[in-house]
N, C-alpha and C positions, 0 to 999 in steps of 0.2 A: 359734394363738390370736388371736382377732379383737381389733381395737382398738376403743375405745369409739366409738360413733357421734357425729358432730359434732352439737352442740346436744341431745344426749339428756337428757331430763328426766323422762320417765315411767318408773316402775319396771318396767314390762313390756317396755321396750326394752332393758334392760340384759342382756347375755348372762350365762350361768352361769359363763364363764371368759373374762376379757378383760384386755388390757394397757392401762394408762392411764399416760401420761407427765406427771408433775408436776415443774416446775423442772428440766427436762432429764433427770430420772431416772425410769425406768419403774417402775411398781408393778404387780404381778399381783393381780387380785381374782378369788376363786373362791367360788361359791356352794355351801355344803355340801348334799350330796344329801338330808340328812334335815331341812333347814330348812323350817319351815312359814310362814315370813315372809320378806320380801325382805332378806336378810343376805349380806354378802360378807366373806370373810376376806382380808385384805391381806398379801401377801408382797413383799419387797424382796430381790432376788438370790435364788438357790436356798435355800429352807428358812429364810430369815430372816423370822420372823413380826413384823409390825408391829402388828396389832390386828384388831378386827372392827367393821364398819360396818352400820348398819341403815338402809335407805332407806325412809322413811315418807312418800312423796309423797302417799299417800292420807289422810294425817293432817294434816301441817303443811308439807309440801313441803320438808323438810329431811333432811339425813343426821345421824343420831344415832351418837355414838361410844359403843361399849359400855364400860361401867365408869365413865363420866363423865356429867355432866348437859348436856354441850354439844351443840348442834345447829348445823349449818352449811348454807347453801342450796347451796353449791357442793361437788362432790366434791373438787376440788382442795384446798379449805380443810380438809375433813375429813382427807384424807391428810397434810396439813401438820401437823395436830394429832397424828396417830400418829407423825410424824417428830421430835417435840420431843426434845431432849437430856434425859437424866435429871436434869440440873441445873435444869430449868425451874421446878419448884416453889419451889426456893430463890431463883431469880432473881425470880419473881413475888412472894415474901415481901419480898425487898430493895425492890422497886418499891412495895409497899404501905407499908412503913415510911417510904420517901422521900416519898411523897404525904402522909402524916400529918405529917411534919416541916414540909413546906411549908405545909400548912394551919394548922399551930400558930404559924407565924412572923408576928408582927404587922407585920413590915416587908415582907411579900410584896406585890409588885405584878404584875398579870397584863396582859401587853401584846399588842396586835395592830395591824398596820399594813396598810392596803389601799394598792395601789400603781398607778402608770401602766401597769405591765406586769410582765414577770418578769425581764427582763435589764436591768441597769443602771438599775433603776426608782427613781422618786421617789414620795414619800408623797402620798396624796390624802385619806387618813383615818387618824387615830390614835386608838385607844381604849385606855384603861387603867383597871383596877378594883382595889380592894383585895381581901383575901382573902374578903371576905363578898359581893363583887359590887357594892359601891357604886362608882359612877363617880368617877374621879379626872381622866380626860381623855375628852372625846368631841368631836372636832373634824374637820370637813372642811377640807382645805387646797388652796389653789392651788399646784400643783406648778411653776408657771412652766415648763411643758413639755408636750408633747402627751400625750394619754391614749389608749392603744391601744384600738381598737374591741373587741377581745376581752376586755380588762380591764373596759371599761364594761358589756359585756354581762353580766358576772359581778356586779360590785358596784353597777352602776347609776349611777355617778358620771361625769358628762360635763363637758366643758370649759365649757358653759353654766352648770352648776350651781355651779362653783367660781370663776367669773370674778371674784366679788366676796368670795371667802373670804379668810381670812388666809393668809399664807405661812408656811413653816416657821420662818423667822426670827422672825416675830411670836409664834409659839407657843413658841419656844425657851426663854424663862425658866420657863414652866410646865412643860415637859418635864423640864427640868433639876431643878427643884424636886421633882417627883414621883418621878423615877427615881434620881437621884443617891444613891449608897450604899445603895440598897435591894436586896432579893433579887428579881430580875425574871425571870419566867417566861414563855415563848411557845412556840407549836407551830411548830417550825423556827426556833429562836432565831437561827441563823446568818443566815437571811434578814432578819428584822426588825432585828437589830443592824446588818447591813450596810446597810440603808437608812438608819438614823440615822447611821452613820459617813459615808456618801455625802453625806448632806444637810449635815453639819457641814463636810466638806471643800469643799463647793460655796461655802459662805458666805464663806470667805476663803482658799481654795486649800489651806492646810495647818493649818486651825484646830485647836486641841488638842481631843482626845477624852478627856482625863483623867477626867472625871466618868463616862464610859462604862466606863472601865477599873476604877473602884472599885465599879461595880455587881456584885452576885453573880449572874451569868447561870445560868439553868437552862433546859434544852430538854426538852420533854415528849414529843417525838416518838419517840425511842428507848425510853425507859421505857414508853410506852404500847404499842409494838409487842411489847415483851417480855411485858408483862402479858397481851396478847391471845394471844400464844404460837403464831402460825402461822409455823412454821419452814421456811425455804427451804434446802435442802441444797445447792443450786447456789451460793448466795451465803454459805452458813454463817452466816446471820443471820436474825432474825425479820423478817417482811415489814412494810414500811410499811403503816400503817393510817390511812385518812382519819378525820378527827375529825367530819366532818359539818358543814362550814363553812357559814354563813349569808351570808358575804361582807359582813358588817356588823361593824365592829371591836369594839364593846362587846359585842354578842351572842356573838361568838367568844371573847371573854374569859370570859364567863360560862358558855359551853359548856365550855371548858377546865376552870374551876373545878368544874362538875358532874362532869366525867370524873375529875378528882382525888379527888373525894369518893366516887365509885363505886370507884375503885381502893382507897382508904383503907378502905372497908367490906369489902374481900375477906376471907373467913374465912381464918385461919391454917391451914396444913397440920397434919393431926393426926399426932401421934406422931413429929414430925420433930425429932431432937436438935439440928439446926442452926438451928431456929427457935424459941428460947425465947420466952415471952410478952413482948410489947412493953412 
């Protein structure tokens, strides 16, 4: 059985019977002899049926998953959809409820921090909004440190631009006022909170981070991955999904809010006893 040709994107190039490896596990795709359109039945291991895919590159360039309304540009992602665990609908419903609880919380603060780099980075821009997207903080900061060229290429913030900007210490009273005791959400909250902790420690060596500890921190990264539902059998987890960052802190906050609203509008599974009306 042939392997899928590298870079194969045209329907006519897909063999009638081929093996394609996704996340280290091979899947066999067989085109039924009586199919009058480009369809493949996917099997994993002998006789383990995953589902049926329709390749409609002549229509919209995507793989359509039979039985759902989903379409994916990459064959790999279409296979990941077929590999979802049976618990996915219930997991997605839990994420939907979580998003709606956040959006209903008047104390919600959405946070994003742009930095000097990825490793041991310092803040160069801090943005925060309320649950409606109104700006609470929008500041460019002088990090008192070098800014990596790769970081500047993404967010556009250079040493020249921040030379006269306030420092973190100057903005600290406002940050404390906005975040302390609130429900704070970010996309990869471990990174953003880590930047705040590092900045606080730099100010006095061992400065207290008590106000960070009393915040209610929420991370949107894993819930969003579960909601999208592209399952990696190699990692036994849903794959990370990029949010579509603009590399502007406030715009990222609003993008995250838009995503939460999108998640919150997800229709509930029909006829599922595990998911009574919210």
